[in-house]
C-alpha positions, 0 to 999 in steps of 0.5 A: 776733728777735735783735739784729743789732747785738749779734751785730755787738759780739759775734761770738764769742759768737754763734757759742757760742751757734749751736752750743749750739743745734746750729747751725753758726756763721754770724758770718762770714756774717751780718755780710758781708750786714749790712756790704753792707746798711748800704753800700747804705743809706749811699750810698742816703742820701748819693744822696738828700741829693745830690739834695736839694741839686741839685734846690734849685740846678736851682730857683735857675737862671733861665735854663732854656736855659743851659749849666748848668741842663742839667747840673745835670739832668743829674746829677739824672737820673743820681742818680735812676737810680742811686737806682733801681738802688741800690733794686731791690739793696737789694730783692733783698738780703734774704737776711740778714732771712730768715737772721735770721728763722731763727735761734733766740733765745739760750739763758741761760748757766745752760741746760745743753748738750744735743742733745735731751731726754735732757740736760734737767736733773731740778730737782725732783720733787713727790708720790709716782709712783702705782703701779697693779695692771693700770693703764689708759691714759686712752683705754681707761678713756675708751671703756670709759666710753662718754664719749670716742669716736675711732672716730665722730669719725675718720669726720667729722673725721680722726685726731688728734681726739676728742669728749668726753661726759657727765661727761668732757666736764663735767671738760673745762669744770671744769677750765678753770673751776678753771684760771681761777680760781686764775690770776686769783684767787691770782695776779693775772692777767686773764682774756681772751677772745682771737680764735683766728683771727689775722693772719700778722703776729701769729703772725710778731710771737712767732716762729710764722712763718716758720719753723713755717709748717707746723705751723699751719693756715691758712684760705682767706683767709690768716687762721692758727688759733692754735697757743696763744693765747700768739699773741693774748696777747703781741701786745696790746703789739705796737706799743705802748709800755706805760706803765712804772707797768702792768708786768708785765702778766699775762693768762690765756685758755682758748681751743681750740688749733691743731697740725697736728702736721707731723712727729709722724707715729708719734708717740700715734697713739692717745688725747689726748697729741697732737691737732690741737685741743685746749683750754688754759689759758695765761698770757703776762706782759710785764714788764721786764729787770730782773724778767723772771727773777722773774716765770719763777719765779713763772709756774711756780708758778702752773702748778705749783699747778694740780698740787699742788692736783690732787695729781698728782705731777710733776716739773720739768725744765729744758730743755736747749739743743737741746730748748727752743722756738724764741723761748725763752732758758730753759724748764721743763718740768713732766711729770706722771705717768701710771700707765698709761703709767709714764711722766712726760709733759709737761703744761706748759712754762713760758718766759722769751723775753726780748726776742726776741719783743719786737723782733719786735713792736716792743714797748717801754716807757720806764724811770721817769724816761728818755726812752729806749724798752727792749724789754720782755720777754715769758714764757709757760706753760700753765697747764695743756693741759686735755687732757692734765690729763684723761688724768692725772686718768683715769689717776691717780684709775682704779678697779678697778671701771673708774670714776674718782674725781673730785679733791676740789677739783674737786668743786664745780666738778662740781656735786658728783659725786665719782665719773665712772661708766658709766651 
């Protein structure tokens, strides 16, 4: 959530930021609502103070039948009536909160302006894209191996689900273990086993609600299925004052993720690119404002290291203002090369959210030697999306006979298996 105090002090900058996000200017409307809300709040406080003083005066009058007692009592009753009216007015005046909850984070200055992904900025390309004659896409490879089932899975769960079998199912488990080992041993992330069901407040805290209500699954008893473990990992600091000496906090988790894919009709209808349920290793960092920029680059390096160890060609893109996520003020995308599709596809997003989520969560810390609390900065990234990594391995390591060579770094996790082939 954006800081209303900052909007009051920087209305022009606020409007420019909205324009960069391809939204209309709103400072005049927001500040008018803010002024009205503050006036009502001030009146309520003044009336409450007046009622307190008159109540004291009322209790000091000894003659309960006197004109003075009657007059003061009538004044208290009038104040109570006015307070009731103002309180109801304040409860109805929720438009400001609705607007603030719907506004995305402010892009940093170095974020390029653009309407969509066509304006994203290439930062670097790592590795040579592999070109394979008559390359197959992952779903054809998986089905030919009889280790990737779509047709039977559709019967029990519907579209955008898949079942993996045999060595490819083992590959999913191997990748998760490999990623977790890398992030915990080499980058110092703390492995967490976190819930996949959360309360709506937890989703609100990270910016998933109310804006993206249709993108998540809601249970019949009011829980939400997490779209990523960013939700549960980031909420570890909700409503807390984190000891300064513990920062930065770094968490990683391997969980299933659930997304309704609202609005994605017709996109990636075949295969594992866009599913309702998929698995992911997530990275989350909680840090100070001064350290968040370096932490962002460090998290990017952690995600890149997985692709480098797997010897997969990829590129790093800096997302433009129009393609960036709701809670982020700067995002890098990692895009892996897929020979079967003959293009790069996103496999990870690494975002710095600044204090946007922390303001919703009331997550703070005290700087050394200070009694004042400051909002933490939160960061998150995929390290990586396991399903899409399987896609990349199948397409990049495919052989002419349809078998798949196991990347060398995964052989120990595959119990020595070096080749995935149809039996």
